[in-house]
N, C-alpha and C positions, 0 to 999 in steps of 0.2 A: 446264362454268362456267355455259354458257349454260342448263345444267338448273335449275342453283342461282336464275344469278338471275329467271328464268320465275317459279322458284316462293317469289320476292320483291317479283314486280312482280306476283300473281295477290292474293296482302294485300294490298296500298295501292289498289291500282281496288278491293277488295270495297270497301273502309277506306270510299274516298274517296266512292262509287257508293250506301251504305249509306243515308246522310244525304239524299237530292238523293230512290232512285225509292221506289217503294210497297214497303210488308213481303209479303216473297214470290218475288220479279222477281229479288234479290239473284242466288240460290242457279242463276235463270237467263241468268243472263251467261258468253261462253263461255267455256272455258279452253284454249283451244286457238285463234289466230289465224295467217294468214301472211305474213309481215313482205317485203315482196319493193324493196329500195332505203328509200328513207325512204316508203313508201307500203302502208299499210295493208287487210290483208284477211281480214273481221269476217263471219263466219256468226250472223248474228243471231237469232233465235224470231219470228215474229210476237207475239208477249206484248211483247215487245221493245218495238217499232214507234215509239210513237205517246213513244215516249223515247232514238229512235236518234239525234239530235244530240245529246245528252248524254253518252248513255252511249261515243261513237263523239271526244266532243271528252278524256273524262276519257281512255282510252283512249291516242286522241293525245301528251297528255303527259306520258301516264306512258311512254309508248314510246319521244319524243320523235317521232315523226313529223310528215310535212305536211301529207299527205291517208287519210283511209278508207275503202273502200270498201264493204261491202256483198253478200259472197259471192253467184253468180248464180250460173246455168252458164255453157257453154264452146256456141255453137252453128253451125254454117255449115262449109261448106268449106273454110273460110280459120282453121276452132278459134277462131273469136274471142268474147270475153267479153259476158257483162250482168250486169257492176256497174253499183250503184245509189253514185251521191257521195254520201257522208252527210254528209264532214264536209273541210273544203277543199275544194281546184279543180286542184292539179295535179296531175296523174294521170304526169308526166315523169319519170322517175326510172335512180340507174342502180347496178345489182345488181353488188354483185364477191363472184366466187364460184370459189377454186381462182384466183387472180390475172387472169381472167379478167374486165375490165366488160362490162357487158351494159347500153348503152343500151336503156328499151321505154315503153309506150305502156299499162299494165298494164292501164287498161280498157279499152282496145281491143286488148292485143295475150298470144298466151299463151302467157308462163313458168308449169313445173310447178317448185313446189321440190322435188316429191318423186320428179323426176327424178333426181335430183340424181348419184347415186350415177355412173349412165349418161355424164352430163354430163363425171365426174374421170376414169370409164373410158377415155372417148375421148381423154384426156391423153396416153396410154401408149399408146393404138392402131397406131398408123401408124410406119413408117418416112419418114427424113425423103428419102427418092430416091418415092416414091410419087405419083402423085396421086390427091388422094379427089373425088370428086366430091358432090355435099350436095344431095338433090334436093328434097326439103322442109327449108331452110334455117329460114326466121323469121327469128330474128334473129341467126340462126347459136349456137345453141343447143351443137349439138353439133358443130359445124363451126368453131368456133373455139377449142376445145382442139387439136384438135387442129393448126391452123396453128400457134399459139405456142406447144405444150410439145411437139411433132411434131417444129417447123418443112418438116411437107411441105405442100405443092402442095395446093392447096384451090380448084374450081369450088362456088360457092355457086351452087342457083336457088331463086328466091321469089315466085309468084307475086302474092302481094297489094302491091300498090304501096306502101299505107303501111309495113306491113312490111318492107318492102323497102328504103323511105328509112330504116330504123335499123342495117336487119342493114351498110348498106355507111357509114354515121356508126360501126357496134359494131369492123367492119375500120379506121377509123384511129385509132380510141379505144383496138385492143390492140395496131397499129403493124404489120400484117400485110399494106400493104397489096402486100409484093412479090413473096408468095404465097398473099393468096386474092385472088379474082376475082369479081363478083356477077354474076347478071343476071337479068332482071326478066323475067320471059317462065314460059307452064307448062312444067314441066319434057320435055312429050311432046314440045315444040318443042325441042326443046333437037339441036342440029345433031351435035354427038358421038359419034363408033360407035368403039369397041374401045378408047378412050384410060383404060379409068380399073382401075388395081391395088385400088380401096376404094370402096364407095359408099356412102353414109348415106340411110335410108326412116323415115325418125322420123314417122311418121306413122300414123290407126288408122281403122282398119273398111273404108275402102277399098284399102286400100294396095298387097291383092291385085290390085290391075286396072292398076296400075303398074310388076309384075312384067316384060312383053314388054321395058319402055320400061329399065329399068337394068340386061335381058341385053344389051341391042344397045350401055348404053353401054362395058358390059363387056369387058375383058381376058379371057387365057383364062388362072383360074387366082385371078379376083381374088375376091374374101370380098366380101360383103353385106349391111349389119345393117341386117336386116327387119325393122319393128315394125308387132305390129298386136292389136288388141283381138281375146279368143276364149274364147270359154264355157266354162269349168270344165269343162261336162260332154262337150267334145271334146280335150281336153288329155289324155296328153300328143303326143294324133300330131298335133293341130291347134297353129300352123299350120305345119307343116312341110311336109305331107302335101299340101296348098295347092301350094308352092312348089315342091314337089318334083314334083307336075302337071305346074304350067304352064312349066316347065322343060325338062320332059321333050318338049312341045309343039312348044318352039322351037327343040328340037337339043340343047340342053344337059341333064350332070348337076348334080344339088346333091349338094353332104356337108356334115351340121350340123356344122360345129365346138362351138359350143354352145346355147342354151338360156337368158335369164334372166328371173324374171320383173319387172317394174318395181314395178306397182304397183297395188294394184284398183281398174277402169277403173270397174266398177260392179257390183249385188250379183251372185255369181256366175261375174262377165266381169272378164278380168284382163289389164292392160297386157303385154304381153311381147318378146321383143328375139329376131331366132332371128343367128346371126355362121355365114355360110352361104357356101364357099363352091363356085365354078361351075368346071365346064368343057364346054369344046365339044367334041360328038363328030364 
């Protein structure tokens, strides 16, 4: 149904803009876009930039969104978007997915629609008697589905104060205050030890630096959902080889339960997630 709707929208946008843009530019219009709540992220080529407002206005009107951002890069420790607002003003929205409400500022907080399968998987991954620790909670991308659909207890840790504000709002918005607690700290300063049945490590690039802390938080036979980015030439040995080596250094054995590819991160680099069970030696 969604695909059919998109097929109908594209000709409408082309038809309208063919009357407003110089000849030849219509063929350069984006054929794909990302919609988060009622905010649109639009990739625009350099040739289209002189007409970016007019283009964004048409996309907004046809798609029924309030704000349009030009797609940019995701940078820094907090994985913050660097997007340009090209139409509208308000970039705060509520995105609904799989029965979960995610409130966020699309211009300043990372949310990847491409990770939807992993968020849906989390909705049935845990048992109700588990304690789950989310070390990189963000706005609750991965841990809200666990609290909402699995009824498990969740500790969500988020270092960025601005993102943390939305995490707290989302806990209330999804009515999981009774089983989800948020901490605005660096996860390396979290005082809990040997408490978690399950740990979420939804980070990339430098996730391996946090393995020792995850092991400290984990109970014996806990499951760790370990995300990282890995060059294709190092797969399938990595990233498990690094996890396993680090675990042994800290007195743990690691068993790989499952490995999944989330998405392509960059040319020749993949974002993957491992489900790893850890045992204290």
